[in-house]
C-alpha positions as CSV (number, residue, x, y, z in Angstrom):
1,M,104.0,47.9,165.8
2,S,101.0,49.8,165.7
3,K,99.8,52.0,163.1
4,L,97.7,53.9,166.0
5,V,98.3,57.9,166.2
6,G,97.4,59.9,168.9
7,S,95.1,62.6,166.8
8,V,94.1,63.7,163.7
9,R,96.6,65.9,163.2
10,E,99.1,63.5,164.0
11,A,97.9,61.3,161.5
12,V,97.8,64.3,158.7
13,Q,101.2,65.0,159.2
14,A,102.3,61.1,159.3
15,V,100.8,60.8,155.5
16,G,102.1,64.0,154.3
17,L,99.2,65.9,153.3
18,T,100.4,69.2,151.6
19,D,98.5,72.1,149.8
20,G,97.2,71.1,146.6
21,M,96.3,67.4,147.4
22,T,93.2,65.6,146.8
23,I,91.7,64.3,149.8
24,S,88.5,61.6,150.0
25,F,85.3,60.7,152.3
26,H,82.7,58.4,152.4
27,H,79.3,59.0,153.3
28,H,77.7,56.1,155.0
29,L,76.8,57.8,158.3
30,R,75.2,60.8,156.1
31,N,73.5,62.8,158.1
32,G,75.6,62.0,160.9
33,D,78.9,62.1,159.3
34,Y,81.5,63.9,161.8
35,V,84.6,62.9,160.3
36,L,84.4,65.5,157.1
37,N,84.1,68.7,158.8
38,M,86.7,67.1,162.1
39,V,89.3,66.7,159.6
40,L,88.8,69.7,157.5
41,A,88.7,72.0,160.6
42,E,91.9,70.1,161.3
43,I,93.6,70.9,158.0
44,A,92.4,74.5,158.2
45,G,94.1,75.0,161.6
46,M,96.8,73.2,160.0
47,G,97.5,76.4,157.5
48,L,96.7,74.1,154.7
49,K,94.8,75.4,151.4
50,D,94.2,74.8,148.0
51,L,93.0,71.2,148.6
52,N,90.3,68.7,146.7
53,V,87.6,67.0,148.1
54,N,86.5,63.8,147.1
55,A,83.2,62.9,149.1
56,S,81.0,60.1,147.9
57,S,78.5,62.6,149.0
58,I,77.6,65.6,150.6
59,F,74.7,66.2,153.5
60,D,73.8,69.5,155.2
61,V,75.7,68.5,158.2
62,H,78.5,69.1,155.9
63,E,77.7,73.1,155.8
64,P,81.1,73.9,157.3
65,I,82.5,73.3,154.0
66,I,81.2,76.8,152.7
67,E,83.4,78.9,155.0
68,H,86.7,76.6,154.1
69,I,85.8,77.1,150.2
70,K,85.5,80.9,151.5
71,K,89.1,80.8,153.0
72,K,90.5,78.4,150.0
73,V,91.1,75.6,152.3
74,V,89.0,73.6,149.9
75,T,89.4,75.1,146.1
76,G,87.7,71.8,144.3
77,L,85.3,69.7,145.3
78,E,84.0,66.1,143.4
79,V,80.6,64.5,144.7
80,N,78.0,62.2,143.6
81,Y,75.6,63.7,145.7
82,M,75.2,67.1,147.2
83,G,72.2,68.1,149.6
84,G,70.6,71.8,149.3
85,K,72.7,73.9,151.5
86,V,76.0,73.8,150.6
87,G,74.3,73.2,146.7
88,R,72.9,76.6,147.2
89,A,76.1,77.9,147.8
90,I,77.5,76.0,145.2
91,S,75.0,77.4,142.4
92,E,75.6,80.8,143.5
93,G,79.5,80.5,142.8
94,I,81.2,80.3,145.6
95,L,83.7,77.8,144.0
96,E,85.8,79.2,141.1
97,K,86.4,75.9,139.7
98,P,83.3,73.5,138.6
99,V,82.5,71.1,141.0
100,I,82.6,67.2,139.2
101,F,79.6,65.2,139.6
102,R,79.8,61.8,139.3
103,S,77.5,58.3,139.8
104,H,78.3,55.8,142.2
105,G,79.4,53.5,139.9
106,G,81.2,56.3,138.0
107,R,83.0,57.1,141.2
108,A,84.1,54.0,141.7
109,G,85.2,53.4,138.0
110,D,87.2,56.6,137.6
111,M,89.0,55.8,140.8
112,D,89.6,52.1,140.1
113,R,91.2,53.0,136.8
114,G,92.9,56.1,138.0
115,A,91.5,59.0,136.4
116,A,89.9,60.4,139.6
117,K,93.2,60.3,141.9
118,V,93.4,60.1,145.7
119,D,96.4,61.3,147.4
120,V,94.8,60.8,151.2
121,A,91.5,58.9,152.0
122,F,90.5,59.6,155.2
123,I,88.1,56.7,156.1
124,A,84.9,56.9,159.1
125,A,85.6,53.0,160.9
126,P,82.9,52.4,162.8
127,C,85.0,49.8,164.5
128,A,88.7,49.0,163.8
129,D,91.8,47.4,165.1
130,D,95.3,49.6,165.6
131,M,96.4,48.0,162.2
132,G,93.6,49.3,160.6
133,N,91.3,46.4,160.1
134,M,88.0,48.2,159.9
135,S,84.3,47.2,159.5
136,G,80.8,49.5,159.5
137,K,79.0,46.9,161.3
138,Y,79.9,47.1,165.0
139,G,80.6,50.0,167.7
140,P,78.3,52.5,168.7
141,S,78.6,55.0,165.4
142,A,77.8,51.4,163.5
143,C,76.5,52.1,159.9
144,G,76.3,48.9,158.3
145,S,78.1,48.7,154.6
146,L,81.2,50.4,153.9
147,G,80.8,49.9,149.8
148,Y,81.6,53.3,148.8
149,A,84.6,53.3,151.0
150,F,86.1,50.1,149.5
151,S,87.6,52.1,146.6
152,D,89.1,55.0,148.5
153,A,90.9,52.3,150.6
154,M,92.3,50.4,147.4
155,C,93.3,53.5,145.5
156,A,94.3,56.2,147.7
157,K,98.0,56.7,147.7
158,K,97.7,57.2,151.9
159,V,94.9,56.1,153.9
160,V,93.6,57.1,157.4
161,V,91.3,55.1,159.4
162,I,89.0,57.3,162.1
163,T,87.6,55.1,164.9
164,D,85.4,55.4,168.0
165,H,85.3,51.5,168.4
166,L,89.0,50.4,168.8
167,V,89.3,46.6,169.4
168,P,92.1,44.1,170.1
169,Y,94.0,42.9,166.6
170,P,92.7,41.3,164.8
171,L,89.0,42.4,163.9
172,L,86.6,39.6,163.2
173,D,84.8,40.0,160.4
174,C,86.7,42.6,158.5
175,S,85.3,44.5,155.7
176,I,88.5,46.3,154.9
177,P,91.8,44.5,155.7
178,E,94.6,46.1,157.1
179,G,96.8,46.1,153.7
180,Y,95.5,49.1,152.5
181,V,95.9,51.4,155.6
182,D,98.7,53.4,156.5
183,V,97.6,55.3,160.2
184,V,94.6,54.9,162.5
185,V,93.1,57.8,164.6
186,Q,91.1,56.8,167.5
187,V,88.4,59.8,168.2
188,D,85.4,60.2,170.6
189,K,82.7,60.2,167.6
190,I,82.9,59.6,164.3
191,G,79.1,60.5,164.3
192,D,75.3,59.8,164.9
193,A,74.4,56.4,163.7
194,S,70.1,57.9,164.6
195,R,71.1,60.2,161.2
196,I,71.7,57.9,159.1
197,V,67.9,58.2,158.2
198,S,67.2,60.7,156.0
199,G,63.7,61.9,155.3
200,T,61.2,59.0,155.3
201,T,61.8,55.6,155.3
202,K,58.3,54.7,155.7
203,I,55.7,53.3,153.4
204,T,53.7,56.7,152.3
205,R,50.1,57.2,153.4
206,D,49.6,59.9,151.0
207,P,46.5,58.9,148.4
208,V,48.7,60.7,145.6
209,G,51.7,58.7,146.6
210,L,49.7,55.1,146.9
211,R,48.1,55.7,143.6
212,I,51.7,56.3,142.4
213,A,53.1,53.2,144.0
214,Y,50.0,51.0,142.5
215,L,50.6,52.1,139.3
216,A,54.0,51.3,139.2
217,S,53.7,47.9,140.8
218,Q,51.3,47.2,138.0
219,V,53.7,48.0,135.5
220,V,56.4,46.1,136.9
221,K,53.7,42.6,137.2
222,H,52.9,43.3,133.2
223,S,56.5,44.0,132.3
224,G,57.0,40.4,132.1
225,Y,60.1,40.4,134.8
226,L,58.0,39.2,137.7
227,K,58.7,35.5,138.0
228,D,61.2,33.5,140.0
229,G,64.5,34.7,139.8
230,F,63.3,38.1,139.9
231,S,65.9,41.0,141.2
232,F,64.8,44.4,142.2
233,Q,65.9,47.9,143.4
234,T,64.1,50.6,144.9
235,G,64.7,53.5,147.3
236,A,64.1,54.5,150.8
237,G,61.3,57.3,149.9
238,G,57.6,56.7,151.2
239,A,56.5,56.0,147.7
240,S,59.2,54.0,146.8
241,L,58.6,51.7,149.8
242,A,55.1,51.6,148.8
243,V,55.9,50.0,145.4
244,A,57.9,47.2,147.5
245,K,54.7,47.0,149.4
246,Y,52.6,46.3,146.8
247,V,55.4,44.1,144.6
248,E,55.5,42.2,148.2
249,E,51.8,41.4,147.8
250,M,51.9,40.1,144.4
251,M,54.9,37.4,145.1
252,E,53.3,36.5,147.8
253,K,49.8,35.7,145.8
254,E,51.7,34.0,142.9
255,G,54.4,32.2,144.8
256,I,57.2,33.9,143.4
257,K,60.5,33.6,144.6
258,G,63.5,36.5,143.7
259,S,66.7,36.4,143.4
260,F,68.2,39.3,145.1
261,C,67.3,43.0,145.8
262,M,69.6,46.2,146.5
263,G,69.8,49.4,146.7
264,G,69.3,52.0,149.7
265,I,68.6,49.1,152.3
266,T,66.0,49.6,154.7
267,G,64.0,47.2,157.2
268,Y,61.4,46.8,154.5
269,L,63.4,45.1,152.1
270,V,65.0,42.9,155.0
271,S,61.8,41.8,155.7
272,M,61.0,41.0,152.6
273,M,64.4,38.6,152.1
274,E,63.6,37.5,155.6
275,K,60.2,36.4,154.7
276,G,61.8,34.4,151.6
277,Y,60.5,36.9,148.8
278,F,64.2,37.5,148.0
279,E,67.4,35.1,148.3
280,T,69.8,37.7,149.3
281,I,70.3,41.5,149.5
282,L,73.3,42.9,148.0
283,D,74.6,46.1,150.3
284,V,76.4,49.0,149.5
285,Q,74.4,51.2,151.7
286,C,72.2,50.9,154.8
287,F,69.6,53.6,155.0
288,D,68.2,52.2,158.7
289,L,69.0,50.7,162.0
290,A,67.2,47.6,160.8
291,A,69.4,47.2,157.9
292,I,72.4,47.7,159.9
293,A,71.6,44.8,162.2
294,S,70.7,42.6,159.6
295,I,73.9,43.1,157.4
296,R,75.7,42.1,161.0
297,D,73.7,39.3,161.8
298,N,72.3,37.7,158.7
299,K,74.4,35.7,156.3
300,N,72.1,36.2,153.3
301,H,72.7,40.0,153.4
302,Q,75.9,40.8,151.5
303,E,78.1,43.7,151.5
304,I,79.6,45.1,148.1
305,S,81.8,47.5,147.2
306,A,80.8,50.3,145.1
307,T,82.6,48.8,142.2
308,R,80.8,45.5,142.4
309,Y,77.5,47.5,142.5
310,A,77.7,49.5,139.8
311,S,81.3,50.3,138.3
312,P,81.6,50.3,134.4
313,A,85.2,49.9,134.5
314,A,84.7,46.5,136.4
315,K,84.3,43.3,134.0
316,S,80.9,43.2,135.3
317,C,78.6,44.6,138.1
318,A,75.8,44.0,139.8
319,V,73.3,46.5,137.9
320,D,74.2,44.8,135.0
321,S,72.1,41.6,136.1
322,L,69.1,43.7,137.6
323,D,65.2,43.5,136.2
324,V,63.5,46.4,137.5
325,V,64.9,49.8,139.1
326,I,62.5,52.3,140.8
327,L,63.6,55.9,140.3
328,G,62.6,59.4,141.4
329,A,62.8,62.6,139.6
330,T,62.5,66.5,140.0
331,Q,62.2,66.9,136.4
332,V,61.3,64.3,133.0
333,D,61.2,66.0,129.5
334,T,59.3,65.2,126.6
335,D,62.7,63.0,125.8
336,F,62.4,60.9,128.9
337,N,65.7,62.7,130.2
338,V,65.7,62.8,134.1
339,N,67.2,65.6,136.4
340,V,67.6,64.9,139.9
341,H,70.8,67.2,140.3
342,T,68.7,70.5,140.7
343,D,65.3,71.7,141.7
344,S,62.8,73.2,139.1
345,N,64.5,76.7,140.0
346,G,68.0,75.4,138.8
347,Y,69.7,75.2,142.7
348,I,71.6,72.2,143.5
349,M,70.1,69.9,145.5
350,G,70.8,66.5,145.0
351,G,72.9,64.3,142.4
352,S,73.1,61.1,140.7
353,G,73.9,58.4,143.1
354,G,73.1,55.3,141.5
355,H,70.3,56.5,139.3
356,C,72.0,57.0,135.6
357,D,73.9,53.3,137.0
358,T,70.4,51.4,137.2
359,A,68.6,53.0,134.9
360,K,71.5,51.8,132.3
361,G,72.0,48.3,133.7
362,A,68.2,47.4,134.6
363,K,66.3,46.1,132.7
364,L,63.2,47.9,133.3
365,A,63.9,51.3,134.3
366,I,60.6,52.9,136.3
367,V,60.8,57.0,137.3
368,V,57.7,57.7,140.0
369,A,57.0,60.9,140.8
370,P,53.9,63.4,141.3
371,L,52.9,65.0,138.0
372,I,52.7,68.0,139.8
373,R,55.0,69.4,143.0
374,A,55.3,72.9,144.7
375,R,52.8,73.9,142.2
376,L,55.7,73.0,139.6
377,P,54.6,70.5,136.5
378,L,57.1,67.0,136.7
379,I,57.4,67.5,133.0
380,V,59.1,70.1,130.7
381,D,60.6,70.6,127.2
382,Q,64.0,70.1,128.4
383,V,65.6,69.4,131.8
384,L,67.5,72.0,133.2
385,C,70.4,69.3,134.0
386,K,70.2,65.8,132.3
387,S,71.2,63.5,135.2
388,T,70.0,60.4,133.4
389,P,69.8,60.0,129.7
390,G,66.5,59.3,128.2
391,E,67.1,56.2,126.0
392,T,68.0,54.5,129.3
393,I,64.5,55.2,131.0
394,D,61.8,52.7,130.3
395,V,58.4,54.5,131.9
396,I,57.2,57.6,133.8
397,V,54.5,56.9,136.3
398,T,52.3,59.3,137.7
399,Q,49.0,59.2,139.8
400,R,47.4,60.9,136.2
401,G,48.9,58.3,133.7
402,I,51.8,56.3,132.5
403,A,54.2,57.7,129.6
404,V,56.2,54.4,127.7
405,N,59.5,55.2,126.1
406,P,58.6,54.9,122.2
407,K,62.0,52.5,122.4
408,N,59.5,49.9,123.9
409,Q,56.4,49.6,122.2
410,K,55.8,45.5,123.2
411,L,55.7,46.9,127.2
412,K,53.1,49.9,126.2
413,E,50.6,47.6,124.4
414,A,51.1,45.4,127.1
415,L,49.9,47.8,129.6
416,I,47.3,48.8,127.3
417,A,46.1,45.4,127.2
418,A,45.9,45.6,130.9
419,H,43.6,48.6,130.5
420,L,46.2,51.0,132.7
421,P,46.2,54.6,131.9
422,V,48.9,54.9,129.5
423,K,49.5,58.2,127.9
424,D,51.8,60.1,125.8
425,I,54.3,62.2,127.7
426,R,53.1,65.2,125.9
427,E,49.8,64.7,127.1
428,L,50.9,64.5,130.5
429,K,52.7,67.6,130.5
430,R,49.9,69.4,128.8
431,M,47.5,68.1,131.6
432,A,50.2,69.4,134.6
433,E,50.3,72.6,133.0
434,E,46.4,72.9,132.9
435,I,46.1,72.4,136.2
436,A,49.6,74.4,137.3
437,G,49.8,76.6,134.6
438,V,52.7,77.3,132.0
439,P,55.9,77.9,134.5
440,K,58.0,80.5,133.9
441,A,61.2,79.8,131.9
442,V,64.0,79.3,134.2
443,T,67.4,80.4,132.5
444,C,71.0,80.2,134.1
445,T,73.6,82.1,131.8
446,G,76.2,82.4,134.4
447,R,79.4,80.6,134.4
448,V,79.8,76.7,134.9
449,V,79.3,75.8,138.7
450,A,79.6,71.7,138.1
451,N,80.2,69.6,135.6
452,V,77.8,66.5,135.3
453,L,79.5,63.1,134.2
454,Y,78.1,60.1,133.0
455,R,78.7,57.0,134.8
456,D,81.7,56.4,132.0
457,G,83.3,59.8,133.0
458,T,82.1,61.4,129.7
459,L,80.6,65.2,130.2
460,M,76.6,65.0,130.2
461,D,75.7,68.2,131.3
462,T,76.6,71.2,133.2
463,I,75.1,73.4,135.7
464,R,75.3,77.3,135.8
465,K,75.7,79.7,138.4
466,K,72.3,81.3,139.4
467,A,71.9,85.3,139.3
């Protein structure tokens, strides 16, 4: 017996995909993913219409989906993150139905409890056998963790595995087992692993970024959480990695051994684990080739599902044990609400990912961002989109000062006692406006083009069409 078929078209036929169904994809190959475009092209060629696409993230490489939307092949879209090219088209009203935005934990939770139903999941598997046992750790397109694909495999009515590295049965070191899989397809190439790296994954050399990172590290130091057993999440951007560098230096100086780190895993966090600063890495997504090699070769580098990472529907999840998380922002308002969905002009160019999940779970949620970006102030009266509610954010760190949420008076007092530049958030807003001027108000009054759900599935905000 074998589940192997000869082509993507045969796979689509085998699972009985018809008009109006929901199909899903994961994004571990990021800007190097070929599978979403490959499957949609085949589906369009078969004349199927009115499909809903649930993709954990959409990147610029997925720009061909715009034409499929125009031709009504795709009429619904559910995502956790959306890059600027597709985001701009959505912001301009190309899709009749509003996009559904979830967080990483929210998507897993909604799938696990049946609130987000998937008819057919198409899983890009860098390595698989002919029965569908799969892994992301091996093969020419290795992406490391398949954390976001676990829910797709376990919850979809039908599952198609698409691989470019077929191995004899049974695959050793399997991530997702055959029992969830209906069909396997071998293709020439599922993606370009070198394009998993998006933007910078190196420590910033920018003086402003380094200043922000240093101040953020001092917040961590004086928060009381930097001690044995410390757990930490940071992103893959240059400023976030600089925070990790400063935290590592403090851990070395104080002889601190942490418990776990997680987030977008890069070679820098791998290095911290290998040096003994953290016992283990909990990895739902690898961000560079060093992380991919580590999860394959180091038993202390653990692959985890999105459910274990951040699902509020689970009995527990890793974010609930997190001490400190470092987050970014495009906008912050005076109530500490954070926008990571749109730019300052209201165009979609991002999404929550794990932002609101980790802010809710972590004991200390720190947002790091320059006070002015592209000549526009970071801090506004009201964000254009509420991605993460202000009550879950503890500190905003800019190069000009640190704003502490009034709910955390004890932390504010500790930072003032440490002679750090603590400011009221309205003072930071005024400082930015003195430099860059008061920005022209952005109003989006068109129809709703996206509904932004909080991690528990409730509606948190809407994004409206740009004129």
